[in-house]
C-alpha positions as CSV (number, residue, x, y, z in Angstrom):
1,X,0.0,0.2,0.0
2,X,2.8,2.7,0.7
3,X,4.5,2.1,-2.6
4,X,0.8,3.0,-4.1
5,X,0.7,6.0,-2.1
6,X,4.2,7.0,-3.2
7,X,3.6,6.6,-7.0
8,X,0.3,8.6,-6.4
9,X,2.1,11.1,-4.6
10,X,4.7,11.4,-7.2
11,X,1.7,12.4,-9.8
12,X,0.4,15.0,-8.2
13,X,3.1,17.8,-9.3
14,X,2.6,16.8,-12.7
15,X,-1.3,16.9,-12.1
16,X,-1.1,20.4,-11.0
17,X,1.0,21.9,-13.7
18,X,-1.2,20.1,-16.6
19,X,-4.3,21.6,-14.7
20,X,-2.6,25.2,-14.6
21,X,-1.7,24.8,-18.6
22,X,-5.1,23.7,-19.5
23,X,-6.5,26.9,-17.4
24,X,-4.0,29.3,-19.3
25,X,-4.5,27.8,-22.4
26,X,-8.3,28.4,-22.1
27,X,-7.6,31.9,-21.0
28,X,-5.5,32.5,-24.1
29,X,-7.2,34.9,-26.7
30,X,-6.9,32.7,-30.2
31,X,-8.1,35.4,-32.4
32,X,-4.6,36.0,-33.4
33,X,-4.1,32.4,-34.3
34,X,-4.4,30.7,-37.7
35,X,-4.8,27.0,-38.6
36,X,-1.9,24.8,-39.3
37,X,-1.1,24.4,-42.7
38,X,-2.1,20.7,-44.1
39,X,0.3,18.3,-44.4
40,X,0.1,16.4,-47.6
41,X,0.6,12.8,-47.3
42,X,3.8,11.8,-49.2
43,X,6.6,8.8,-48.9
44,X,9.8,9.3,-46.5
45,X,12.7,8.7,-48.5
46,X,16.5,8.3,-47.3
47,X,19.0,8.2,-50.3
48,X,22.8,7.3,-49.7
49,X,22.4,8.3,-45.9
50,X,25.8,7.4,-43.9
51,X,26.2,7.9,-40.2
52,X,29.1,7.2,-38.1
53,X,29.9,7.8,-34.5
54,X,33.9,7.4,-34.9
55,X,35.5,6.8,-38.2
56,X,38.3,5.3,-36.4
57,X,36.4,2.5,-34.8
58,X,34.8,-0.5,-37.1
59,X,32.5,-0.9,-34.0
60,X,31.0,2.4,-34.2
61,X,30.2,2.2,-38.0
62,X,26.6,3.4,-37.9
63,X,24.9,3.3,-40.9
64,X,26.5,3.2,-44.3
65,X,25.0,4.1,-47.5
66,X,21.1,3.5,-46.4
67,X,18.4,3.6,-49.0
68,X,15.1,3.3,-48.0
69,X,11.5,4.6,-48.9
70,X,8.8,4.5,-46.2
71,X,5.6,4.7,-47.9
72,X,2.4,6.9,-46.4
73,X,0.6,5.4,-43.4
74,X,3.6,3.0,-43.1
75,X,4.8,2.5,-39.5
76,X,8.4,1.5,-38.9
77,X,10.5,0.3,-35.9
78,X,14.4,0.4,-36.2
79,X,16.3,-1.6,-33.4
80,X,19.6,-2.5,-32.5
81,X,22.0,-3.5,-29.8
82,X,21.7,-1.5,-26.5
83,X,23.9,1.2,-26.4
84,X,23.7,1.7,-30.3
85,X,21.9,5.1,-30.1
């Protein structure tokens, strides 16, 4: 029970801050704002992309000449060994 109370108590400052931000946002005069521009759907394309942490170390080779096209609406996850970046 004590751990649960500690976890709850840890969330209280964040909740207070969130409530304050909501109140400030509601009080803001939105007459000077404009809508965000529409984002047209399209592919994300990487062509011949390379990245190295340290060129002197083979272990830190990173990405070498990556070519990939990610279609609109596609979800992509990239993983590697722990600490790989």
